[in-house]
Gaussian input, Z-matrix of N, CA and C with variables (Angstrom, degrees):
# hf/3-21g

backbone

0 1
 N
 C     1     B1
 C     2     B2     1     A1
 N     3     B3     2     A2     1     D1
 C     4     B4     3     A3     2     D2
 C     5     B5     4     A4     3     D3
 N     6     B6     5     A5     4     D4
 C     7     B7     6     A6     5     D5
 C     8     B8     7     A7     6     D6
 N     9     B9     8     A8     7     D7
 C    10    B10     9     A9     8     D8
 C    11    B11    10    A10     9     D9
 N    12    B12    11    A11    10    D10
 C    13    B13    12    A12    11    D11
 C    14    B14    13    A13    12    D12
 N    15    B15    14    A14    13    D13
 C    16    B16    15    A15    14    D14
 C    17    B17    16    A16    15    D15
 N    18    B18    17    A17    16    D16
 C    19    B19    18    A18    17    D17
 C    20    B20    19    A19    18    D18
 N    21    B21    20    A20    19    D19
 C    22    B22    21    A21    20    D20
 C    23    B23    22    A22    21    D21
 N    24    B24    23    A23    22    D22
 C    25    B25    24    A24    23    D23
 C    26    B26    25    A25    24    D24
 N    27    B27    26    A26    25    D25
 C    28    B28    27    A27    26    D26
 C    29    B29    28    A28    27    D27
 N    30    B30    29    A29    28    D28
 C    31    B31    30    A30    29    D29
 C    32    B32    31    A31    30    D30
 N    33    B33    32    A32    31    D31
 C    34    B34    33    A33    32    D32
 C    35    B35    34    A34    33    D33
 N    36    B36    35    A35    34    D34
 C    37    B37    36    A36    35    D35
 C    38    B38    37    A37    36    D36
 N    39    B39    38    A38    37    D37
 C    40    B40    39    A39    38    D38
 C    41    B41    40    A40    39    D39
 N    42    B42    41    A41    40    D40
 C    43    B43    42    A42    41    D41
 C    44    B44    43    A43    42    D42
 N    45    B45    44    A44    43    D43
 C    46    B46    45    A45    44    D44
 C    47    B47    46    A46    45    D45
 N    48    B48    47    A47    46    D46
 C    49    B49    48    A48    47    D47
 C    50    B50    49    A49    48    D48
 N    51    B51    50    A50    49    D49
 C    52    B52    51    A51    50    D50
 C    53    B53    52    A52    51    D51
 N    54    B54    53    A53    52    D52
 C    55    B55    54    A54    53    D53
 C    56    B56    55    A55    54    D54
 N    57    B57    56    A56    55    D55
 C    58    B58    57    A57    56    D56
 C    59    B59    58    A58    57    D57
 N    60    B60    59    A59    58    D58
 C    61    B61    60    A60    59    D59
 C    62    B62    61    A61    60    D60
 N    63    B63    62    A62    61    D61
 C    64    B64    63    A63    62    D62
 C    65    B65    64    A64    63    D63
 N    66    B66    65    A65    64    D64
 C    67    B67    66    A66    65    D65
 C    68    B68    67    A67    66    D66
 N    69    B69    68    A68    67    D67
 C    70    B70    69    A69    68    D68
 C    71    B71    70    A70    69    D69
 N    72    B72    71    A71    70    D70
 C    73    B73    72    A72    71    D71
 C    74    B74    73    A73    72    D72
 N    75    B75    74    A74    73    D73
 C    76    B76    75    A75    74    D74
 C    77    B77    76    A76    75    D75
 N    78    B78    77    A77    76    D76
 C    79    B79    78    A78    77    D77
 C    80    B80    79    A79    78    D78
 N    81    B81    80    A80    79    D79
 C    82    B82    81    A81    80    D80
 C    83    B83    82    A82    81    D81
 N    84    B84    83    A83    82    D82
 C    85    B85    84    A84    83    D83
 C    86    B86    85    A85    84    D84
 N    87    B87    86    A86    85    D85
 C    88    B88    87    A87    86    D86
 C    89    B89    88    A88    87    D87
 N    90    B90    89    A89    88    D88
 C    91    B91    90    A90    89    D89
 C    92    B92    91    A91    90    D90
 N    93    B93    92    A92    91    D91
 C    94    B94    93    A93    92    D92
 C    95    B95    94    A94    93    D93
 N    96    B96    95    A95    94    D94
 C    97    B97    96    A96    95    D95
 C    98    B98    97    A97    96    D96
 N    99    B99    98    A98    97    D97
 C   100   B100    99    A99    98    D98
 C   101   B101   100   A100    99    D99
 N   102   B102   101   A101   100   D100
 C   103   B103   102   A102   101   D101
 C   104   B104   103   A103   102   D102
 N   105   B105   104   A104   103   D103
 C   106   B106   105   A105   104   D104
 C   107   B107   106   A106   105   D105
 N   108   B108   107   A107   106   D106
 C   109   B109   108   A108   107   D107
 C   110   B110   109   A109   108   D108
 N   111   B111   110   A110   109   D109
 C   112   B112   111   A111   110   D110
 C   113   B113   112   A112   111   D111
 N   114   B114   113   A113   112   D112
 C   115   B115   114   A114   113   D113
 C   116   B116   115   A115   114   D114
 N   117   B117   116   A116   115   D115
 C   118   B118   117   A117   116   D116
 C   119   B119   118   A118   117   D117
 N   120   B120   119   A119   118   D118
 C   121   B121   120   A120   119   D119
 C   122   B122   121   A121   120   D120
 N   123   B123   122   A122   121   D121
 C   124   B124   123   A123   122   D122
 C   125   B125   124   A124   123   D123
 N   126   B126   125   A125   124   D124
 C   127   B127   126   A126   125   D125
 C   128   B128   127   A127   126   D126
 N   129   B129   128   A128   127   D127
 C   130   B130   129   A129   128   D128
 C   131   B131   130   A130   129   D129
 N   132   B132   131   A131   130   D130
 C   133   B133   132   A132   131   D131
 C   134   B134   133   A133   132   D132
 N   135   B135   134   A134   133   D133
 C   136   B136   135   A135   134   D134
 C   137   B137   136   A136   135   D135
 N   138   B138   137   A137   136   D136
 C   139   B139   138   A138   137   D137
 C   140   B140   139   A139   138   D138
 N   141   B141   140   A140   139   D139
 C   142   B142   141   A141   140   D140
 C   143   B143   142   A142   141   D141
 N   144   B144   143   A143   142   D142
 C   145   B145   144   A144   143   D143
 C   146   B146   145   A145   144   D144
 N   147   B147   146   A146   145   D145
 C   148   B148   147   A147   146   D146
 C   149   B149   148   A148   147   D147
 N   150   B150   149   A149   148   D148
 C   151   B151   150   A150   149   D149
 C   152   B152   151   A151   150   D150
 N   153   B153   152   A152   151   D151
 C   154   B154   153   A153   152   D152
 C   155   B155   154   A154   153   D153
 N   156   B156   155   A155   154   D154
 C   157   B157   156   A156   155   D155
 C   158   B158   157   A157   156   D156
 N   159   B159   158   A158   157   D157
 C   160   B160   159   A159   158   D158
 C   161   B161   160   A160   159   D159
 N   162   B162   161   A161   160   D160
 C   163   B163   162   A162   161   D161
 C   164   B164   163   A163   162   D162
 N   165   B165   164   A164   163   D163
 C   166   B166   165   A165   164   D164
 C   167   B167   166   A166   165   D165
 N   168   B168   167   A167   166   D166
 C   169   B169   168   A168   167   D167
 C   170   B170   169   A169   168   D168
 N   171   B171   170   A170   169   D169
 C   172   B172   171   A171   170   D170
 C   173   B173   172   A172   171   D171
 N   174   B174   173   A173   172   D172
 C   175   B175   174   A174   173   D173
 C   176   B176   175   A175   174   D174
 N   177   B177   176   A176   175   D175
 C   178   B178   177   A177   176   D176
 C   179   B179   178   A178   177   D177
 N   180   B180   179   A179   178   D178
 C   181   B181   180   A180   179   D179
 C   182   B182   181   A181   180   D180
 N   183   B183   182   A182   181   D181
 C   184   B184   183   A183   182   D182
 C   185   B185   184   A184   183   D183
 N   186   B186   185   A185   184   D184
 C   187   B187   186   A186   185   D185
 C   188   B188   187   A187   186   D186
 N   189   B189   188   A188   187   D187
 C   190   B190   189   A189   188   D188
 C   191   B191   190   A190   189   D189
 N   192   B192   191   A191   190   D190
 C   193   B193   192   A192   191   D191
 C   194   B194   193   A193   192   D192
 N   195   B195   194   A194   193   D193
 C   196   B196   195   A195   194   D194
 C   197   B197   196   A196   195   D195
 N   198   B198   197   A197   196   D196
 C   199   B199   198   A198   197   D197
 C   200   B200   199   A199   198   D198
 N   201   B201   200   A200   199   D199
 C   202   B202   201   A201   200   D200
 C   203   B203   202   A202   201   D201
 N   204   B204   203   A203   202   D202
 C   205   B205   204   A204   203   D203
 C   206   B206   205   A205   204   D204
 N   207   B207   206   A206   205   D205
 C   208   B208   207   A207   206   D206
 C   209   B209   208   A208   207   D207
 N   210   B210   209   A209   208   D208
 C   211   B211   210   A210   209   D209
 C   212   B212   211   A211   210   D210
 N   213   B213   212   A212   211   D211
 C   214   B214   213   A213   212   D212
 C   215   B215   214   A214   213   D213
 N   216   B216   215   A215   214   D214
 C   217   B217   216   A216   215   D215
 C   218   B218   217   A217   216   D216
 N   219   B219   218   A218   217   D217
 C   220   B220   219   A219   218   D218
 C   221   B221   220   A220   219   D219
 N   222   B222   221   A221   220   D220
 C   223   B223   222   A222   221   D221
 C   224   B224   223   A223   222   D222
 N   225   B225   224   A224   223   D223
 C   226   B226   225   A225   224   D224
 C   227   B227   226   A226   225   D225
 N   228   B228   227   A227   226   D226
 C   229   B229   228   A228   227   D227
 C   230   B230   229   A229   228   D228
 N   231   B231   230   A230   229   D229
 C   232   B232   231   A231   230   D230
 C   233   B233   232   A232   231   D231
 N   234   B234   233   A233   232   D232
 C   235   B235   234   A234   233   D233
 C   236   B236   235   A235   234   D234
 N   237   B237   236   A236   235   D235
 C   238   B238   237   A237   236   D236
 C   239   B239   238   A238   237   D237
 N   240   B240   239   A239   238   D238
 C   241   B241   240   A240   239   D239
 C   242   B242   241   A241   240   D240
 N   243   B243   242   A242   241   D241
 C   244   B244   243   A243   242   D242
 C   245   B245   244   A244   243   D243
 N   246   B246   245   A245   244   D244
 C   247   B247   246   A246   245   D245
 C   248   B248   247   A247   246   D246
 N   249   B249   248   A248   247   D247
 C   250   B250   249   A249   248   D248
 C   251   B251   250   A250   249   D249
 N   252   B252   251   A251   250   D250
 C   253   B253   252   A252   251   D251
 C   254   B254   253   A253   252   D252
 N   255   B255   254   A254   253   D253
 C   256   B256   255   A255   254   D254
 C   257   B257   256   A256   255   D255
 N   258   B258   257   A257   256   D256
 C   259   B259   258   A258   257   D257
 C   260   B260   259   A259   258   D258
 N   261   B261   260   A260   259   D259
 C   262   B262   261   A261   260   D260
 C   263   B263   262   A262   261   D261
 N   264   B264   263   A263   262   D262
 C   265   B265   264   A264   263   D263
 C   266   B266   265   A265   264   D264
 N   267   B267   266   A266   265   D265
 C   268   B268   267   A267   266   D266
 C   269   B269   268   A268   267   D267
 N   270   B270   269   A269   268   D268
 C   271   B271   270   A270   269   D269
 C   272   B272   271   A271   270   D270
 N   273   B273   272   A272   271   D271
 C   274   B274   273   A273   272   D272
 C   275   B275   274   A274   273   D273
 N   276   B276   275   A275   274   D274
 C   277   B277   276   A276   275   D275
 C   278   B278   277   A277   276   D276
 N   279   B279   278   A278   277   D277
 C   280   B280   279   A279   278   D278
 C   281   B281   280   A280   279   D279
 N   282   B282   281   A281   280   D280
 C   283   B283   282   A282   281   D281
 C   284   B284   283   A283   282   D282
 N   285   B285   284   A284   283   D283
 C   286   B286   285   A285   284   D284
 C   287   B287   286   A286   285   D285
 N   288   B288   287   A287   286   D286
 C   289   B289   288   A288   287   D287
 C   290   B290   289   A289   288   D288
 N   291   B291   290   A290   289   D289
 C   292   B292   291   A291   290   D290
 C   293   B293   292   A292   291   D291
 N   294   B294   293   A293   292   D292
 C   295   B295   294   A294   293   D293
 C   296   B296   295   A295   294   D294
 N   297   B297   296   A296   295   D295
 C   298   B298   297   A297   296   D296
 C   299   B299   298   A298   297   D297
 N   300   B300   299   A299   298   D298
 C   301   B301   300   A300   299   D299
 C   302   B302   301   A301   300   D300
 N   303   B303   302   A302   301   D301
 C   304   B304   303   A303   302   D302
 C   305   B305   304   A304   303   D303
 N   306   B306   305   A305   304   D304
 C   307   B307   306   A306   305   D305
 C   308   B308   307   A307   306   D306
 N   309   B309   308   A308   307   D307
 C   310   B310   309   A309   308   D308
 C   311   B311   310   A310   309   D309
 N   312   B312   311   A311   310   D310
 C   313   B313   312   A312   311   D311
 C   314   B314   313   A313   312   D312

   B1=1.4396
   B2=1.5115
   B3=1.2964
   B4=1.4511
   B5=1.5179
   B6=1.3137
   B7=1.4552
   B8=1.5253
   B9=1.3458
   B10=1.4636
   B11=1.5278
   B12=1.3169
   B13=1.4572
   B14=1.5264
   B15=1.3091
   B16=1.4625
   B17=1.5199
   B18=1.3132
   B19=1.4571
   B20=1.5199
   B21=1.3345
   B22=1.4574
   B23=1.5237
   B24=1.3171
   B25=1.4676
   B26=1.5188
   B27=1.3152
   B28=1.4567
   B29=1.5209
   B30=1.3129
   B31=1.4534
   B32=1.5247
   B33=1.3379
   B34=1.4616
   B35=1.5191
   B36=1.3360
   B37=1.4583
   B38=1.5204
   B39=1.3113
   B40=1.4541
   B41=1.5231
   B42=1.3359
   B43=1.4691
   B44=1.5254
   B45=1.3245
   B46=1.4505
   B47=1.5178
   B48=1.3276
   B49=1.4635
   B50=1.5185
   B51=1.3039
   B52=1.4602
   B53=1.5213
   B54=1.3008
   B55=1.4566
   B56=1.5160
   B57=1.3083
   B58=1.4642
   B59=1.5194
   B60=1.3266
   B61=1.4528
   B62=1.5243
   B63=1.3211
   B64=1.4569
   B65=1.5233
   B66=1.3276
   B67=1.4560
   B68=1.5187
   B69=1.3170
   B70=1.4657
   B71=1.5201
   B72=1.3312
   B73=1.4445
   B74=1.5177
   B75=1.2779
   B76=1.4563
   B77=1.5163
   B78=1.3032
   B79=1.4505
   B80=1.5183
   B81=1.3014
   B82=1.4567
   B83=1.5186
   B84=1.3005
   B85=1.4516
   B86=1.5148
   B87=1.3294
   B88=1.4565
   B89=1.5175
   B90=1.3000
   B91=1.4559
   B92=1.5196
   B93=1.3058
   B94=1.4544
   B95=1.5261
   B96=1.3252
   B97=1.4581
   B98=1.5139
   B99=1.3243
   B100=1.4633
   B101=1.5204
   B102=1.2942
   B103=1.4497
   B104=1.5257
   B105=1.3169
   B106=1.4642
   B107=1.5180
   B108=1.3206
   B109=1.4623
   B110=1.5282
   B111=1.3168
   B112=1.4604
   B113=1.5228
   B114=1.3297
   B115=1.4569
   B116=1.5230
   B117=1.3116
   B118=1.4559
   B119=1.5276
   B120=1.3155
   B121=1.4547
   B122=1.5266
   B123=1.3247
   B124=1.4675
   B125=1.5165
   B126=1.3320
   B127=1.4626
   B128=1.5265
   B129=1.3005
   B130=1.4627
   B131=1.5282
   B132=1.3148
   B133=1.4663
   B134=1.5304
   B135=1.3260
   B136=1.4621
   B137=1.5273
   B138=1.3323
   B139=1.4536
   B140=1.5165
   B141=1.3097
   B142=1.4561
   B143=1.5170
   B144=1.3172
   B145=1.4558
   B146=1.5225
   B147=1.3249
   B148=1.4608
   B149=1.5192
   B150=1.3299
   B151=1.4629
   B152=1.5202
   B153=1.3351
   B154=1.4607
   B155=1.5232
   B156=1.3195
   B157=1.4610
   B158=1.5165
   B159=1.3167
   B160=1.4648
   B161=1.5174
   B162=1.3062
   B163=1.4582
   B164=1.5271
   B165=1.3354
   B166=1.4610
   B167=1.5221
   B168=1.3287
   B169=1.4544
   B170=1.5258
   B171=1.3249
   B172=1.4661
   B173=1.5186
   B174=1.3084
   B175=1.4612
   B176=1.5204
   B177=1.3247
   B178=1.4635
   B179=1.5198
   B180=1.3332
   B181=1.4612
   B182=1.5115
   B183=1.3153
   B184=1.4666
   B185=1.5274
   B186=1.3427
   B187=1.4592
   B188=1.5220
   B189=1.3239
   B190=1.4555
   B191=1.5254
   B192=1.3124
   B193=1.4601
   B194=1.5212
   B195=1.3168
   B196=1.4655
   B197=1.5265
   B198=1.3176
   B199=1.4614
   B200=1.5254
   B201=1.3174
   B202=1.4662
   B203=1.5208
   B204=1.3114
   B205=1.4579
   B206=1.5178
   B207=1.3316
   B208=1.4644
   B209=1.5209
   B210=1.3226
   B211=1.4608
   B212=1.5267
   B213=1.3209
   B214=1.4641
   B215=1.5291
   B216=1.3258
   B217=1.4633
   B218=1.5265
   B219=1.3367
   B220=1.4683
   B221=1.5223
   B222=1.3364
   B223=1.4553
   B224=1.5207
   B225=1.3210
   B226=1.4640
   B227=1.5253
   B228=1.3325
   B229=1.4588
   B230=1.5191
   B231=1.3202
   B232=1.4555
   B233=1.5321
   B234=1.3213
   B235=1.4612
   B236=1.5270
   B237=1.3284
   B238=1.4619
   B239=1.5259
   B240=1.3078
   B241=1.4617
   B242=1.5238
   B243=1.3285
   B244=1.4617
   B245=1.5210
   B246=1.3290
   B247=1.4665
   B248=1.5195
   B249=1.3313
   B250=1.4577
   B251=1.5224
   B252=1.3418
   B253=1.4618
   B254=1.5212
   B255=1.3209
   B256=1.4573
   B257=1.5172
   B258=1.3259
   B259=1.4607
   B260=1.5190
   B261=1.3119
   B262=1.4567
   B263=1.5215
   B264=1.3231
   B265=1.4655
   B266=1.5143
   B267=1.3171
   B268=1.4602
   B269=1.5251
   B270=1.3251
   B271=1.4525
   B272=1.5241
   B273=1.3006
   B274=1.4586
   B275=1.5244
   B276=1.3178
   B277=1.4602
   B278=1.5245
   B279=1.3021
   B280=1.4581
   B281=1.5178
   B282=1.3141
   B283=1.4527
   B284=1.5224
   B285=1.3220
   B286=1.4601
   B287=1.5186
   B288=1.3116
   B289=1.4571
   B290=1.5215
   B291=1.3178
   B292=1.4570
   B293=1.5243
   B294=1.3267
   B295=1.4504
   B296=1.5255
   B297=1.3341
   B298=1.4541
   B299=1.5186
   B300=1.2839
   B301=1.4526
   B302=1.5089
   B303=1.3140
   B304=1.4562
   B305=1.5185
   B306=1.3215
   B307=1.4605
   B308=1.4988
   B309=1.3412
   B310=1.4673
   B311=1.5190
   B312=1.2751
   B313=1.4680
   B314=1.4795
   A1=109.47
   A2=116.37
   A3=120.50
   A4=111.39
   A5=117.47
   A6=120.65
   A7=112.90
   A8=116.97
   A9=120.53
   A10=112.41
   A11=118.41
   A12=121.43
   A13=110.95
   A14=114.40
   A15=121.14
   A16=109.00
   A17=117.44
   A18=121.63
   A19=112.39
   A20=117.89
   A21=119.86
   A22=112.37
   A23=118.27
   A24=121.53
   A25=109.75
   A26=115.52
   A27=121.26
   A28=110.20
   A29=116.40
   A30=122.13
   A31=107.44
   A32=118.29
   A33=119.96
   A34=111.88
   A35=115.31
   A36=121.79
   A37=108.43
   A38=117.34
   A39=122.29
   A40=112.17
   A41=117.92
   A42=120.03
   A43=112.42
   A44=118.50
   A45=122.24
   A46=114.76
   A47=118.14
   A48=119.92
   A49=109.36
   A50=115.84
   A51=120.08
   A52=110.13
   A53=115.62
   A54=120.83
   A55=108.80
   A56=115.96
   A57=120.35
   A58=109.49
   A59=117.89
   A60=120.09
   A61=109.95
   A62=118.48
   A63=120.87
   A64=114.62
   A65=118.75
   A66=119.86
   A67=113.51
   A68=118.34
   A69=120.12
   A70=110.24
   A71=116.69
   A72=121.27
   A73=114.03
   A74=117.99
   A75=120.62
   A76=108.65
   A77=115.37
   A78=119.21
   A79=108.67
   A80=115.63
   A81=120.26
   A82=107.73
   A83=116.24
   A84=121.17
   A85=109.56
   A86=116.90
   A87=121.69
   A88=112.03
   A89=117.17
   A90=120.36
   A91=110.00
   A92=114.69
   A93=120.95
   A94=107.64
   A95=116.80
   A96=121.86
   A97=108.07
   A98=115.71
   A99=121.39
   A100=108.42
   A101=115.82
   A102=121.49
   A103=106.96
   A104=116.22
   A105=122.78
   A106=111.19
   A107=117.70
   A108=122.10
   A109=112.64
   A110=113.68
   A111=121.47
   A112=108.44
   A113=116.53
   A114=121.17
   A115=111.97
   A116=117.58
   A117=121.01
   A118=109.76
   A119=115.81
   A120=122.06
   A121=108.64
   A122=116.34
   A123=121.11
   A124=112.85
   A125=118.11
   A126=121.44
   A127=112.19
   A128=118.20
   A129=121.27
   A130=111.69
   A131=118.11
   A132=120.76
   A133=112.68
   A134=117.76
   A135=120.77
   A136=112.08
   A137=116.25
   A138=120.78
   A139=114.78
   A140=118.72
   A141=121.22
   A142=111.56
   A143=114.93
   A144=120.59
   A145=108.36
   A146=116.28
   A147=121.56
   A148=108.80
   A149=115.69
   A150=121.09
   A151=107.82
   A152=116.79
   A153=120.04
   A154=114.37
   A155=118.87
   A156=120.66
   A157=114.85
   A158=118.18
   A159=120.96
   A160=108.22
   A161=118.37
   A162=122.79
   A163=114.09
   A164=118.95
   A165=120.95
   A166=109.71
   A167=115.69
   A168=122.27
   A169=110.66
   A170=115.87
   A171=122.49
   A172=107.20
   A173=117.61
   A174=122.12
   A175=110.78
   A176=116.11
   A177=121.73
   A178=112.88
   A179=117.16
   A180=120.30
   A181=111.77
   A182=114.65
   A183=121.76
   A184=110.58
   A185=115.99
   A186=121.87
   A187=110.04
   A188=115.83
   A189=121.02
   A190=113.46
   A191=118.06
   A192=121.34
   A193=109.36
   A194=116.45
   A195=120.77
   A196=111.30
   A197=117.02
   A198=120.61
   A199=112.43
   A200=117.59
   A201=121.27
   A202=111.73
   A203=118.26
   A204=122.03
   A205=112.97
   A206=117.58
   A207=121.70
   A208=110.06
   A209=116.00
   A210=121.45
   A211=109.55
   A212=115.86
   A213=120.62
   A214=111.27
   A215=117.97
   A216=121.31
   A217=112.46
   A218=117.06
   A219=118.68
   A220=114.30
   A221=118.02
   A222=121.42
   A223=114.40
   A224=117.78
   A225=121.74
   A226=110.64
   A227=114.92
   A228=120.66
   A229=109.13
   A230=116.91
   A231=122.61
   A232=112.45
   A233=117.87
   A234=120.98
   A235=112.84
   A236=119.14
   A237=121.69
   A238=111.94
   A239=117.71
   A240=121.74
   A241=109.88
   A242=116.38
   A243=121.89
   A244=109.47
   A245=115.91
   A246=122.25
   A247=109.10
   A248=115.61
   A249=121.77
   A250=108.37
   A251=116.74
   A252=121.72
   A253=107.62
   A254=115.59
   A255=121.37
   A256=108.43
   A257=116.38
   A258=120.65
   A259=108.30
   A260=116.24
   A261=120.91
   A262=109.75
   A263=117.18
   A264=121.91
   A265=112.22
   A266=118.45
   A267=121.82
   A268=111.48
   A269=118.04
   A270=121.72
   A271=112.36
   A272=118.58
   A273=122.53
   A274=110.29
   A275=115.98
   A276=120.16
   A277=107.28
   A278=116.07
   A279=122.51
   A280=111.38
   A281=117.85
   A282=121.15
   A283=113.16
   A284=118.83
   A285=119.84
   A286=110.20
   A287=115.59
   A288=121.46
   A289=108.40
   A290=116.93
   A291=120.82
   A292=111.82
   A293=118.67
   A294=121.08
   A295=112.83
   A296=118.74
   A297=121.56
   A298=112.97
   A299=118.65
   A300=120.98
   A301=110.87
   A302=116.02
   A303=119.08
   A304=113.13
   A305=118.38
   A306=121.20
   A307=112.70
   A308=114.28
   A309=119.66
   A310=108.65
   A311=115.90
   A312=120.79
   A313=111.11
   D1=133.70
   D2=179.17
   D3=-81.67
   D4=168.65
   D5=-177.67
   D6=-68.62
   D7=-18.05
   D8=-178.03
   D9=-87.19
   D10=-13.08
   D11=-174.54
   D12=-85.30
   D13=145.04
   D14=178.68
   D15=-85.72
   D16=121.52
   D17=-178.50
   D18=-73.23
   D19=-20.62
   D20=-179.61
   D21=-89.71
   D22=4.51
   D23=-179.55
   D24=-66.84
   D25=157.67
   D26=-179.15
   D27=-66.00
   D28=136.25
   D29=177.94
   D30=-106.44
   D31=136.44
   D32=-176.60
   D33=-72.99
   D34=148.07
   D35=173.59
   D36=-83.65
   D37=172.59
   D38=-179.58
   D39=-63.04
   D40=-28.78
   D41=-178.22
   D42=-84.85
   D43=4.07
   D44=175.47
   D45=96.98
   D46=-11.30
   D47=177.97
   D48=-80.59
   D49=155.32
   D50=-178.48
   D51=-98.58
   D52=141.53
   D53=175.75
   D54=-78.63
   D55=145.23
   D56=179.07
   D57=-75.06
   D58=146.63
   D59=174.59
   D60=-60.03
   D61=158.55
   D62=-174.98
   D63=-54.76
   D64=-32.39
   D65=-177.36
   D66=-93.27
   D67=-7.97
   D68=-177.49
   D69=-75.09
   D70=143.44
   D71=177.44
   D72=84.59
   D73=-9.45
   D74=178.69
   D75=-97.99
   D76=110.06
   D77=178.81
   D78=-83.32
   D79=152.15
   D80=177.15
   D81=-64.85
   D82=119.69
   D83=-176.79
   D84=-81.54
   D85=113.94
   D86=-177.90
   D87=-94.53
   D88=20.25
   D89=-178.61
   D90=-103.11
   D91=142.15
   D92=178.15
   D93=-101.86
   D94=124.52
   D95=179.68
   D96=-105.72
   D97=127.34
   D98=176.66
   D99=-125.10
   D100=146.49
   D101=177.76
   D102=-109.77
   D103=116.72
   D104=-173.66
   D105=-93.49
   D106=-139.15
   D107=-170.37
   D108=-63.26
   D109=149.76
   D110=179.73
   D111=-76.40
   D112=133.85
   D113=-179.08
   D114=-115.23
   D115=17.69
   D116=-179.01
   D117=-70.35
   D118=130.08
   D119=178.82
   D120=-90.04
   D121=103.97
   D122=-177.49
   D123=-77.23
   D124=-16.36
   D125=-177.94
   D126=-105.60
   D127=17.97
   D128=-177.52
   D129=-64.29
   D130=-32.21
   D131=-177.36
   D132=-68.98
   D133=-21.84
   D134=178.89
   D135=-108.77
   D136=9.40
   D137=175.35
   D138=85.33
   D139=13.68
   D140=179.80
   D141=-109.19
   D142=-169.06
   D143=177.56
   D144=-139.53
   D145=116.14
   D146=178.70
   D147=-147.11
   D148=125.98
   D149=176.01
   D150=-107.39
   D151=159.70
   D152=-173.62
   D153=-85.72
   D154=-11.67
   D155=178.02
   D156=89.25
   D157=7.35
   D158=177.76
   D159=-65.74
   D160=123.67
   D161=-172.40
   D162=-87.30
   D163=-28.16
   D164=-178.53
   D165=-156.25
   D166=144.22
   D167=179.58
   D168=-70.08
   D169=131.05
   D170=173.34
   D171=-126.16
   D172=119.02
   D173=-177.03
   D174=-63.97
   D175=139.95
   D176=179.20
   D177=-81.54
   D178=-20.07
   D179=-176.65
   D180=-141.39
   D181=-174.66
   D182=-179.11
   D183=-71.40
   D184=151.68
   D185=179.49
   D186=-59.50
   D187=134.79
   D188=179.85
   D189=96.73
   D190=-6.59
   D191=178.03
   D192=-103.13
   D193=165.30
   D194=178.40
   D195=-65.70
   D196=-31.44
   D197=-179.59
   D198=-69.11
   D199=-19.21
   D200=179.41
   D201=-68.95
   D202=-16.10
   D203=-179.57
   D204=-92.80
   D205=-3.90
   D206=178.60
   D207=-105.62
   D208=139.42
   D209=-179.36
   D210=-79.71
   D211=130.73
   D212=179.24
   D213=-71.16
   D214=-26.04
   D215=-177.02
   D216=-80.73
   D217=-47.28
   D218=-174.00
   D219=-114.91
   D220=-13.51
   D221=177.91
   D222=85.10
   D223=-0.80
   D224=-179.78
   D225=-79.86
   D226=160.73
   D227=174.08
   D228=-70.65
   D229=153.62
   D230=-178.41
   D231=-59.09
   D232=-28.13
   D233=-178.18
   D234=-67.30
   D235=-17.31
   D236=176.67
   D237=-78.92
   D238=-14.78
   D239=-178.06
   D240=-89.96
   D241=143.11
   D242=-179.30
   D243=-66.38
   D244=126.26
   D245=-177.93
   D246=-89.09
   D247=129.89
   D248=-179.68
   D249=-126.03
   D250=122.66
   D251=-178.97
   D252=-106.66
   D253=124.63
   D254=178.45
   D255=-115.33
   D256=135.53
   D257=176.18
   D258=-76.14
   D259=146.02
   D260=179.29
   D261=-69.35
   D262=157.12
   D263=-178.18
   D264=-64.71
   D265=-23.05
   D266=-178.90
   D267=-66.94
   D268=-25.67
   D269=-178.83
   D270=-84.33
   D271=-12.14
   D272=-177.49
   D273=-74.06
   D274=127.14
   D275=176.29
   D276=-100.63
   D277=89.65
   D278=-175.86
   D279=-102.06
   D280=24.51
   D281=-174.77
   D282=-92.28
   D283=1.44
   D284=-178.83
   D285=-69.95
   D286=139.07
   D287=-177.57
   D288=-102.17
   D289=110.12
   D290=-178.96
   D291=-105.86
   D292=1.39
   D293=-176.72
   D294=-92.83
   D295=8.63
   D296=-176.34
   D297=-74.68
   D298=-21.52
   D299=179.41
   D300=177.47
   D301=161.29
   D302=-177.95
   D303=-109.95
   D304=-24.13
   D305=-176.96
   D306=-99.55
   D307=158.70
   D308=177.02
   D309=-99.69
   D310=151.38
   D311=179.05
   D312=-108.76

C-alpha cells in the first residue's frame, strides 16, 4: 500500500463484492439500555427460588473492561439483570393535538 492510499477503505471479497468500511451501516443508536433488578436464582441448586434483592446494575469497572460486566452491588454478571431498552426522547412524536374536542361526530 502506498502512502496515499486509505487503509480503512473497503477491501473486495473473493466474489467481487466490496466490504463495507467499519463505520458504514451502523446507525447512531438513540436507545438507552438500562439493566434493572438482578434475577439470578441463588437457590436453584437446592430446588428453591431466592433472589438477592439487587435493584439495579452498577458496573464494577470502566466501560470496555471485563470488570464493567460485573455488578458492584451483587457481584453477578450483567446478563442476570433485567434488560430495559428505552427509546430516546428525540424519537417521540408528541405533536398530536388531542384538545380539539371530546366527542365524536
